[in-house]
C-alpha positions in Angstrom: -35.2 -26.7 3.5 -38.4 -26.4 1.5 -41.4 -24.7 3.0 -45.0 -25.9 3.1 -47.0 -22.6 3.3 -50.7 -23.0 4.0 -53.6 -20.6 3.6 -53.4 -19.5 7.3 -49.8 -18.6 6.8 -50.6 -16.6 3.6 -53.4 -14.7 5.5 -51.0 -13.7 8.2 -48.3 -12.1 6.0 -49.9 -11.0 2.6 -51.5 -7.6 2.4 -53.4 -6.2 -0.5 -50.9 -3.4 -0.9 -48.1 -6.0 -1.3 -50.2 -8.0 -3.8 -50.9 -5.0 -6.0 -47.3 -3.9 -6.0 -46.0 -7.4 -6.8 -48.4 -7.8 -9.7 -47.8 -4.4 -11.2 -44.1 -5.0 -11.1 -44.5 -8.4 -12.7 -46.6 -7.1 -15.6 -44.1 -4.4 -16.3 -41.3 -7.0 -16.3 -43.2 -9.0 -18.9 -43.4 -5.9 -21.1 -39.7 -5.3 -20.7 -38.9 -8.9 -21.4 -37.3 -9.4 -17.9 -40.0 -12.0 -17.1 -41.8 -14.6 -19.1 -45.0 -16.6 -18.8 -47.4 -18.7 -20.9 -51.2 -18.7 -21.1 -53.1 -21.0 -18.8 -53.5 -24.5 -20.2 -56.5 -26.7 -19.3 -57.0 -30.4 -19.9 -60.6 -31.7 -19.7 -61.6 -35.3 -19.6 -65.1 -36.8 -19.2 -65.8 -38.7 -15.9 -68.2 -41.5 -15.4 -70.8 -39.0 -14.4 -72.0 -37.4 -17.7 -72.9 -34.1 -15.9 -69.3 -33.6 -14.7 -65.8 -33.5 -16.2 -62.3 -33.5 -14.8 -60.2 -30.4 -15.4 -56.5 -30.0 -14.8 -55.3 -26.4 -15.1 -51.8 -25.0 -15.0 -50.1 -21.7 -15.5 -46.4 -20.8 -15.1 -43.9 -18.0 -15.3 -40.7 -16.6 -13.9 -38.5 -13.6 -13.8 -34.8 -12.6 -13.8 -35.6 -11.1 -10.3 -35.2 -14.7 -8.9 -38.3 -16.8 -8.9 -40.2 -19.3 -11.1 -43.6 -20.7 -10.2 -46.2 -23.1 -11.6 -49.7 -23.1 -10.2 -51.7 -26.4 -10.6 -55.4 -27.1 -10.1 -57.2 -30.4 -10.1 -61.0 -30.1 -10.2 -64.2 -31.9 -10.9 -66.3 -29.3 -12.7 -70.1 -29.1 -13.2 -72.9 -26.6 -13.3 -76.0 -26.1 -11.3 -79.0 -23.8 -11.2 -79.7 -21.8 -8.0 -82.4 -19.2 -7.6 -82.6 -18.9 -11.4 -78.8 -18.4 -11.7 -76.5 -21.0 -13.4 -73.3 -21.3 -11.5 -70.1 -23.2 -12.3 -69.1 -25.5 -9.4 -66.0 -27.4 -8.7 -64.4 -29.6 -6.1 -61.5 -32.1 -5.5 -62.2 -35.4 -3.7 -65.6 -34.2 -2.4 -67.7 -30.9 -2.5 -66.2 -28.3 -0.2 -62.6 -29.4 -0.8 -60.3 -28.0 -3.4 -56.8 -28.8 -4.7 -54.7 -25.8 -5.9 -51.0 -25.8 -5.4 -48.1 -23.5 -6.3 -44.6 -24.8 -6.6 -42.1 -21.9 -6.2 -38.5 -22.5 -7.3 -35.2 -20.5 -7.5 -33.9 -19.5 -10.9 -30.4 -19.3 -9.5 -29.9 -22.9 -8.5 -33.2 -24.6 -9.5 -34.1 -25.8 -6.0 -37.8 -26.1 -4.9 -38.3 -23.3 -2.3 -41.9 -23.8 -1.3 -45.2 -25.4 -1.9 -48.2 -23.1 -1.2 -51.9 -23.6 -1.0 -53.3 -21.3 -3.6 -56.7 -20.4 -2.1 -56.1 -17.2 -0.2 -53.4 -16.1 -2.7 -55.8 -16.7 -5.6 -58.5 -14.5 -4.1 -55.9 -11.8 -3.3 -54.3 -11.7 -6.8 -57.7 -11.5 -8.5 -58.8 -8.6 -6.2 -55.5 -6.9 -6.8 -55.9 -7.1 -10.5 -59.2 -5.2 -10.2 -57.5 -2.8 -7.9 -54.9 -2.0 -10.5 -57.6 -1.4 -13.0 -59.4 1.0 -10.7 -56.1 2.7 -9.9 -55.4 3.7 -13.5 -58.9 3.9 -15.1 -61.6 4.9 -12.5 -62.2 8.6 -11.9 -60.1 9.9 -9.1 -63.1 10.7 -6.9 -64.8 7.4 -7.5 -66.3 6.5 -4.1 -69.4 4.3 -4.7 -69.1 0.6 -5.5 -72.0 -1.4 -7.0 -71.3 -5.1 -6.6 -72.8 -8.3 -7.8 -71.6 -11.1 -5.5 -70.8 -11.6 -1.8 -68.3 -14.5 -1.7 -64.6 -14.6 -1.1 -63.8 -12.7 -4.3 -66.1 -9.9 -3.2 -64.1 -9.5 0.1 -60.8 -9.1 -1.6 -62.2 -6.8 -4.2 -63.4 -4.5 -1.5 -59.9 -4.7 0.0 -58.4 -3.7 -3.3 -60.9 -0.9 -4.1 -60.4 0.7 -0.6 -56.6 0.5 -1.1 -56.7 2.6 -4.3 -59.7 4.9 -3.8 -61.5 6.5 -0.9 -64.6 4.3 -1.0 -67.5 5.7 1.0 -70.5 3.5 -0.1 -71.1 -0.1 -1.2 -74.3 -1.3 -3.0 -74.4 -5.0 -3.1 -76.7 -7.8 -4.4 -76.3 -11.6 -4.4 -79.1 -14.2 -4.8 -79.1 -15.4 -1.2 -80.4 -12.8 1.1 -78.6 -14.0 4.2 -75.3 -14.0 2.3 -75.6 -10.5 1.0 -76.8 -9.2 4.4 -73.9 -10.8 6.2 -71.4 -9.5 3.6 -72.8 -6.0 3.8 -72.5 -6.0 7.6 -68.9 -7.2 7.4 -67.9 -4.6 4.8 -69.5 -1.8 6.9 -67.5 -2.8 9.9 -64.2 -3.6 8.1 -64.1 -0.4 6.0 -66.2 2.1 7.9 -68.4 2.7 4.9 -72.1 3.0 4.2 -73.7 -0.2 2.8 -76.9 -0.6 1.0 -77.9 -4.3 0.7 -80.1 -4.5 -2.4 -83.0 -6.9 -3.0 -82.7 -6.6 -6.8 -79.5 -6.8 -9.0 -80.6 -3.7 -10.9 -80.4 -1.6 -7.8 -76.6 -1.7 -7.5 -76.0 0.5 -10.6 -77.6 3.8 -9.6 -74.9 6.2 -8.6 -72.1 3.6 -8.8 -68.7 4.8 -9.9 -67.3 1.3 -9.9 -69.4 -1.7 -11.0 -68.0 -5.1 -10.1 -69.4 -8.5 -11.0 -67.6 -11.0 -8.8 -69.6 -14.2 -9.0 -69.3 -17.8 -9.9 -72.1 -17.5 -12.5 -71.6 -19.5 -15.7 -73.4 -16.8 -17.7 -73.0 -13.0 -17.9 -74.6 -11.2 -14.9 -73.8 -7.6 -15.8 -76.5 -5.4 -17.4 -74.8 -2.9 -19.6 -78.0 -0.9 -20.2 -77.8 0.2 -16.6 -74.2 1.5 -16.5 -74.0 5.2 -15.8 -71.6 7.6 -17.4 -68.1 7.5 -15.9 -68.4 4.0 -14.6 -65.4 1.7 -14.3 -66.4 -2.0 -14.9 -64.9 -5.1 -13.4 -66.0 -8.6 -14.4 -64.8 -11.8 -12.6 -66.3 -15.2 -12.7 -67.4 -18.2 -14.7 -68.9 -16.1 -17.4 -65.5 -14.6 -18.3 -66.9 -12.0 -20.7 -69.3 -9.2 -19.8 -72.7 -9.0 -21.6 -72.9 -7.7 -25.1 -74.3 -4.3 -24.1 -71.5 -3.7 -21.6 -68.9 -4.6 -24.3 -70.6 -2.2 -26.7 -70.6 0.7 -24.2 -66.9 0.4 -23.1 -64.9 3.4 -24.3 -61.5 2.4 -23.1 -60.3 -1.1 -22.1 -57.0 -1.5 -20.1 -55.3 -4.8 -20.7 -52.3 -5.5 -18.4 -50.4 -7.3 -21.1 -50.0 -10.5 -23.2 -47.9 -13.6 -22.8 -45.0 -13.4 -25.2 -44.8 -15.6 -28.3 -42.7 -18.8 -28.0 -39.1 -18.2 -29.2 -39.3 -21.4 -31.2 -42.5 -20.2 -32.9 -42.4 -16.4 -33.1 -45.3 -16.5 -35.4 -47.5 -18.1 -32.8 -49.5 -15.3 -31.1 -51.7 -16.5 -28.3 -53.8 -13.7 -26.7 -56.4 -16.0 -25.2 -56.3 -16.4 -21.4 -57.1 -20.1 -21.5 -55.9 -22.7 -24.0 -57.7 -26.0 -23.7 -57.5 -29.6 -24.9 -60.1 -32.2 -24.3 -60.6 -36.0 -24.5 -63.8 -36.7 -26.4 -64.0 -33.1 -27.6 -67.5 -33.4 -29.0 -69.0 -34.3 -25.6 -70.5 -31.4 -23.6 -68.2 -30.2 -20.9 -67.8 -27.4 -18.4 -64.7 -25.4 -17.4 -62.9 -22.1 -17.3 -62.6 -20.4 -20.7 -64.0 -23.3 -22.7 -64.4 -22.2 -26.4 -64.0 -18.5 -25.4 -61.7 -15.8 -26.9 -60.0 -13.2 -24.8 -61.5 -9.8 -24.2 -58.6 -8.2 -26.0 -59.6 -9.9 -29.2 -63.2 -8.6 -28.7 -62.2 -5.0 -28.0 -59.0 -4.6 -29.9 -60.0 -1.2 -31.3 -60.4 0.2 -27.7 -57.5 -1.5 -26.0 -54.5 0.1 -24.2 -51.8 -1.9 -22.5 -50.5 -1.2 -19.0 -46.9 -0.7 -19.9 -47.8 1.8 -22.7 -49.9 3.7 -20.2 -47.7 3.7 -17.2 -44.1 3.5 -18.4 -43.7 4.4 -22.1 -46.4 7.0 -22.3 -47.5 5.7 -25.7 -51.2 5.5 -24.7 -53.8 7.3 -22.7 -56.4 5.7 -20.5 -59.5 7.6 -19.4 -59.6 11.0 -21.2 -62.8 12.3 -19.7 -65.1 11.8 -16.7 -68.0 10.4 -18.7 -66.2 7.5 -20.4 -67.1 3.9 -19.4 -63.9 1.9 -18.8 -63.0 -1.7 -18.3 -59.9 -3.5 -17.2 -58.5 -7.1 -17.0 -55.3 -8.9 -16.8 -55.1 -10.5 -20.2 -53.3 -13.9 -20.4 -50.7 -13.2 -17.7 -51.9 -15.6 -15.0 -48.5 -17.3 -15.1 -46.8 -14.0 -14.3 -48.9 -13.6 -11.2 -47.9 -16.6 -9.2 -44.1 -16.2 -9.2 -44.5 -12.6 -8.1 -47.0 -13.0 -5.3 -45.8 -16.5 -4.1 -42.3 -15.1 -4.1 -43.4 -12.2 -1.8 -45.3 -14.6 0.5 -42.2 -16.9 0.7 -40.0 -14.0 1.7 -42.5 -12.7 4.3 -43.2 -16.2 5.7 -39.4 -16.9 6.1 -39.0 -13.6 7.9 -41.9 -14.4 10.2 -40.9 -18.0 10.9 -44.0 -19.4 9.3 -44.5 -22.5 7.2 -43.5 -26.1 7.8 -40.0 -27.1 6.8 -39.4 -30.4 4.9 -36.0 -31.6 3.5 -35.3 -30.3 0.0 -33.4 -33.5 -0.6 -36.8 -35.3 -0.8 -37.3 -33.7 -4.2 -33.8 -34.2 -5.5 -32.1 -37.2 -7.0 -28.7 -38.4 -8.3 -30.1 -39.8 -11.6 -30.0 -37.3 -14.4 -33.4 -36.6 -15.8 
């Protein structure tokens, strides 16, 4: 039987510790060539509304450990301005609904094992990435988080940070006062930490050991001029790349790895996180990674890879307390979903969760 696993099921079984462990193992499997993935591919097509476009995104990968997965997203994408901030918005069918699915298959017999909603898993895997970065690059006694953003990604980032460091204080700002106050109260209760809800974005930097921008802004929101010595930086959201001053001040950048070159085109190196194709390419569009190079390209002279740091000992990360560090996944999105979805599948089966449907519905006796 094939399982349908929804977001409620994922919430019941997936912990941040499980997510961090699954992703770290997957990234090291990519480096050792026991796993494979490709960069994310987006297709963008204009809609009848000139302010919006359709975006189909997919990423895929698998491992000799047993699983393959493809994650698929179907979105209408647009931008809007709110309280002076330009945000990237998306929906499927109507605002407030989204379509993100993961198909998990077995590499041993090819059968479809599960279809999963990607919402909760998506937030967990992004938070876990930042947790891995903090684990290896932040100072050991890092205990104060300065955060821009108070949405779903902010919640999972705090889960990840508290998993790998003894966090004692959060300083948070987001444009809507009610949202940042509610988030602050939730974090104080959930993690037993001191919380300062800031009325200005610049107030989150003072004394912060970890600075995290976790927003849906379409433009950079970090202010690199305010970063203090020894800070570890995390940047998530529509802007993709930190501001120019932050990039200039980063001393060491940890990249978790890169998708391998195609075996049919060993000369084709793709270190970008997103590869996009568009109908009517000259028409203005919105979307993830549109016309943007990867951070590894921007900071090649300061980049170390996770496998070189953790396994092979070929590289050093932070070498003194005052360095400003930065971390990100690279173009390994496809390596995330087989790892975490596979873990969820195993946990859901053990717990008796998910809805069973006949696997035969997806099989046929006509050779494809």
